[in-house]
C-alpha positions in Angstrom: 6.0 -11.3 19.6 9.2 -13.4 19.6 9.9 -12.6 23.4 6.8 -14.6 24.3 5.9 -16.9 21.5 7.5 -19.4 19.1 6.9 -17.9 15.5 7.2 -19.6 12.2 7.2 -17.7 8.9 6.0 -19.5 5.9 7.3 -17.4 3.0 5.9 -18.2 -0.5 8.0 -16.3 -3.0 8.7 -16.3 -6.9 11.9 -14.1 -6.1 15.2 -14.9 -4.6 15.4 -14.0 -1.0 18.9 -12.5 -0.1 20.7 -14.4 2.6 21.0 -11.2 4.7 17.2 -10.7 4.7 16.8 -14.5 5.9 19.3 -14.0 8.6 17.6 -10.9 9.9 14.2 -12.7 10.0 15.9 -15.7 11.8 16.6 -13.5 14.7 12.8 -13.6 15.5 11.3 -16.8 13.9 11.8 -20.0 12.1 11.7 -19.4 8.4 10.3 -21.9 5.9 10.5 -21.0 2.2 8.4 -22.4 -0.6 9.6 -21.2 -4.1 7.0 -20.6 -6.6 6.9 -19.5 -10.3 6.7 -15.7 -10.7 3.1 -14.7 -11.8 2.6 -13.3 -15.3 -0.7 -11.8 -16.5 -1.8 -12.5 -19.9 -0.8 -9.7 -22.5 -3.3 -10.3 -25.4 -6.8 -9.1 -25.4 -8.1 -12.8 -25.9 -6.0 -14.1 -23.1 -7.2 -11.4 -20.7 -10.9 -12.1 -21.8 -10.3 -15.9 -21.2 -8.9 -15.1 -17.7 -11.9 -13.0 -16.9 -14.4 -15.8 -17.8 -12.0 -18.2 -15.7 -12.3 -16.1 -12.8 -16.0 -15.7 -13.0 -16.2 -19.6 -13.2 -13.9 -20.1 -10.2 -15.7 -17.3 -8.3 -12.2 -16.1 -7.5 -9.8 -13.8 -9.2 -7.3 -15.7 -11.4 -4.5 -13.6 -10.0 -5.3 -15.0 -6.5 -6.0 -18.6 -7.6 -2.9 -18.9 -9.6 -0.7 -17.7 -6.7 -2.1 -20.4 -4.3 1.0 -22.8 -4.1 -0.3 -26.4 -3.5 3.0 -27.3 -1.7 2.5 -24.5 0.7 -1.0 -25.5 1.4 0.1 -29.1 2.2 2.8 -27.9 4.4 0.4 -25.7 6.3 -2.1 -28.2 6.9 0.4 -31.0 7.9 2.4 -28.8 10.2 -0.6 -27.0 12.1 -1.6 -30.5 13.3 2.1 -31.7 13.9 3.4 -28.7 15.6 0.2 -27.7 17.5 0.3 -24.0 16.4 -2.3 -21.9 18.3 -2.7 -19.3 15.6 -2.3 -19.2 11.8 -2.1 -15.5 10.4 -2.3 -14.6 7.0 -1.8 -11.2 5.4 -4.2 -9.9 2.6 -4.3 -12.2 -0.4 -2.6 -15.0 1.5 -5.9 -15.2 3.4 -6.8 -17.8 0.6 -4.7 -20.3 2.4 -7.0 -20.1 5.3 -10.2 -21.4 3.7 -9.3 -25.1 4.4 -10.0 -26.6 7.9 -7.1 -26.0 10.4 -7.0 -27.0 14.1 -5.8 -23.5 15.1 -7.4 -20.0 15.4 -7.4 -18.5 11.9 -6.6 -14.7 11.6 -6.5 -12.6 8.4 -5.0 -9.2 8.4 -6.3 -6.8 5.8 -4.2 -3.7 5.2 -6.8 -2.3 3.0 -10.3 -3.6 1.5 -10.2 -4.2 -2.2 -13.9 -3.3 -2.6 -13.5 0.2 -1.3 -10.6 0.9 -3.5 -12.4 -0.5 -6.6 -15.4 1.7 -5.9 -13.2 4.7 -5.9 -11.5 3.4 -9.1 -14.8 3.2 -10.9 -15.8 6.7 -9.7 -12.5 8.3 -10.9 -13.5 7.5 -14.4 -12.0 5.9 -17.6 -13.4 4.3 -20.6 -16.6 2.2 -20.5 -15.2 -1.1 -21.3 -12.5 -0.6 -18.5 -15.2 0.4 -16.0 -17.2 -2.9 -16.9 -14.0 -5.1 -16.5 -13.2 -3.3 -13.1 -17.0 -3.9 -11.9 -16.8 -7.6 -13.0 -13.5 -8.2 -11.3 -14.8 -6.4 -8.2 -17.8 -8.7 -8.1 -15.5 -11.8 -8.3 -13.1 -10.4 -5.7 -16.1 -9.7 -3.3 -17.1 -13.5 -3.6 -13.6 -14.5 -2.8 -13.1 -12.1 0.2 -16.5 -13.1 1.5 -15.4 -16.8 1.4 -12.3 -16.0 3.2 -14.2 -13.9 6.0 -16.5 -16.9 6.4 -13.6 -19.3 7.0 -11.6 -17.2 9.5 -12.1 -16.7 13.2 -11.1 -13.0 13.1 -10.4 -10.4 10.7 -8.1 -7.6 11.8 -8.0 -4.2 10.0 -5.7 -1.1 10.5 -8.4 1.6 10.6 -12.0 1.9 11.9 -12.8 2.8 8.4 -11.6 -0.6 7.1 -13.8 -2.3 9.8 -16.8 -0.6 8.3 -15.8 -1.6 5.0 -15.4 -5.2 5.8 -18.9 -5.3 7.6 -20.3 -3.8 4.5 -18.8 -6.5 2.4 -19.7 -9.3 4.7 -22.0 -8.3 7.6 -21.5 -11.4 9.7 -17.6 -10.9 9.8 -15.8 -11.1 13.1 -13.7 -8.1 12.6 -11.7 -5.7 14.8 -9.3 -2.7 14.5 -6.6 -3.7 16.9 -3.5 -3.1 14.9 -1.9 -0.2 13.1 1.1 0.7 11.0 4.2 2.1 12.8 7.1 4.4 11.9 10.6 4.0 13.1 11.5 7.3 14.3 15.3 6.7 14.7 15.6 5.3 11.0 13.2 8.0 9.6 15.1 10.8 11.4 14.1 14.4 11.3 16.1 16.9 9.3 15.3 20.5 8.4 13.4 20.7 5.1 15.3 21.7 2.0 14.3 25.0 0.6 13.7 25.9 -1.9 12.7 22.1 -2.8 14.7 20.6 -5.8 11.8 18.7 -6.9 8.7 16.6 -6.1 9.0 12.9 -5.1 6.4 10.1 -5.2 7.3 6.8 -3.4 5.3 3.6 -3.9 5.2 0.1 -5.5 4.7 0.7 -9.1 3.0 -2.5 -9.7 0.1 -1.5 -7.5 -2.8 0.2 -9.6 -3.6 3.1 -7.2 0.1 4.2 -7.2 0.2 4.0 -11.2 -3.1 6.1 -11.3 -1.7 8.6 -8.8 1.6 9.1 -10.8 -0.2 9.4 -14.1 -2.8 11.8 -12.6 -0.1 14.0 -11.2 1.9 14.1 -14.3 -0.8 14.8 -16.7 -3.0 17.0 -14.6 -1.1 18.6 -11.8 2.7 18.8 -12.9 1.8 21.2 -15.9 0.2 23.6 -13.6 3.2 23.5 -11.3 5.6 24.1 -14.1 3.9 27.2 -15.3 5.3 29.1 -12.4 8.1 26.6 -11.0 9.5 25.3 -14.3 12.7 24.1 -12.6 11.0 21.5 -10.1 11.8 17.9 -11.2 9.4 15.1 -10.6 11.0 11.9 -9.1 9.2 8.5 -9.1 10.5 5.9 -6.5 9.2 2.3 -6.6 9.7 -1.2 -7.9 8.4 -2.7 -11.0 7.2 0.4 -13.0 5.1 -0.5 -15.9 5.8 0.7 -19.4 3.4 3.6 -19.1 5.3 4.9 -16.1 8.8 4.2 -17.7 7.8 6.3 -20.6 7.4 9.4 -18.4 11.2 9.4 -18.4 11.2 10.8 -21.8 10.4 14.1 -20.2 13.7 15.7 -19.1 12.0 16.8 -16.0 11.1 13.3 -14.9 13.2 10.6 -13.1 11.8 7.1 -13.1 14.2 5.5 -10.5 12.5 2.1 -10.0 13.5 0.1 -6.9 16.1 1.6 -4.6 17.6 0.1 -1.5 17.0 3.1 0.6 14.4 5.8 -0.6 15.2 8.3 2.2 18.0 10.3 0.3 15.5 10.6 -2.6 12.8 12.1 -0.4 15.0 14.4 1.4 16.9 15.7 -1.7 13.6 16.5 -3.4 12.5 18.5 -0.4 8.8 17.8 -1.1 6.6 14.6 -1.3 3.4 14.3 -3.1 0.6 11.7 -2.7 -2.1 12.4 -5.3 -4.0 9.2 -4.5 -7.5 8.9 -5.9 -8.1 5.1 -5.0 -6.7 2.6 -2.7 -7.4 2.6 1.0 -5.6 2.0 4.3 -2.6 3.7 6.0 0.1 4.8 3.7 3.5 4.1 5.3 5.0 6.4 2.8 3.2 9.3 4.2 3.9 8.4 7.8 7.6 8.1 6.9 7.9 11.5 5.2 6.1 13.3 7.8 8.4 11.7 10.5 11.5 12.8 8.4 10.1 16.4 8.5 9.6 16.4 4.6 6.7 18.7 3.6 3.9 16.8 2.1 1.1 17.6 -0.2 -1.7 14.8 -0.5 -5.3 14.2 -1.2 -7.7 13.2 1.5 -7.7 9.5 0.3 -4.1 9.5 1.2 -4.8 10.8 4.7 -7.1 8.0 5.5 -6.6 6.4 8.8 -4.0 9.0 10.0 -4.4 11.6 12.7 -2.4 14.2 10.8 -4.1 17.6 10.7 -4.3 19.5 7.3 -2.5 22.8 7.3 -0.6 21.9 10.5 1.1 18.8 9.5 0.6 18.7 5.7 -1.3 20.4 2.9 -4.5 18.5 1.6 -6.4 19.0 -1.6 -8.3 16.7 -3.9 -8.3 18.6 -7.2 -5.4 19.0 -9.6 -5.5 22.8 -9.2 -5.5 22.4 -5.3 -2.5 20.1 -5.3 -0.6 22.4 -7.7 -1.2 25.4 -5.5 0.0 23.6 -2.4 3.2 22.6 -4.3 3.8 26.1 -5.4 3.2 27.6 -1.8 5.8 25.2 -0.5 8.2 26.0 -3.2 7.9 29.7 -2.4 7.1 30.0 1.3 10.0 28.8 3.4 8.2 29.3 6.8 5.3 27.2 5.7 7.6 24.5 5.0 9.3 24.7 8.3 5.9 24.7 10.1 4.6 21.8 8.3 7.9 19.9 8.8 7.7 20.5 12.6 4.0 19.5 12.6 4.8 16.2 10.6 7.4 15.1 13.0 5.1 15.9 16.0 2.5 13.7 14.3 5.2 11.0 14.0 5.9 11.1 17.7 2.2 11.1 18.6 1.5 8.3 16.2 4.3 6.3 17.6 2.7 6.4 21.2 -0.8 5.4 19.9 -2.1 2.2 21.3 -5.1 0.9 19.1 -7.8 -1.0 21.1 -6.7 -4.2 22.5 -2.9 -3.2 22.3 -1.4 -2.6 25.7 
């Protein structure tokens, strides 16, 4: 985009941004930073209940309302008029900034649709109180997302399924699937798979509920089945901000909770196998795209495969039950030829994906 357009990045962050990252972004765009106080969720039951009531009253989840930085909103409204921006684009929850009138085309990009993920979360199970809490927050989130969709000129999604989900949420939405995630085939280069694999790796931000659920589901329901026949395999968890419930898994000598790492590729390659036991969430998973491009055999659920063109049993193994996931891992741990075939298929999928052009992208 920077070859043909002048771009300004408005970054609203409660974290320190390293000078190296700023320099990298400034190769392509003007950067404006607005610092904000890091968000902290309430810890007590009374605090959480009060926040829920507040969210219902505001018709907006508190974790979105409290993250809207007034200084950033003022800057945006002023600079759109002064600099004559043609388009203002916001990703995901930052779509809240687009609800005010702006003299520019307003575009929100949704990498996933929260309503779909929450429906899956409710279907997965859990205690009754937790389900009702999830349903209430989903109702509030639907109100909020509908208000954003009413305010923007275009909603862009990464998959056709996401388009359908947006229209179910707000039938009048102006929505189009004209973008997709990509994978850098040079950076995520191919290497022959490790056999036998040393372990099983999961990669993902660990302050994201679907990732936490996937890790706990795997450890509690799948890993014990794997260890019956492959007791030497380790489970390695890569991802920033792991909650206490995930950190506690490190008490098991067979589990490594690594937290944030600068480069996850060596961890994935050394394990020799990646697992994506997603039961909720939606949208394209970069971690799966990247693992396939690297030639690391993968075992995943059908939810993790959403939006991709990867073919089960050619590019990866797919199963939705604990028994099926465990069986796939054991197969890869014992069948070297299968691992090689999946590694080649995964890399081929990476090349094919890299050449895709979603509608409108030429």
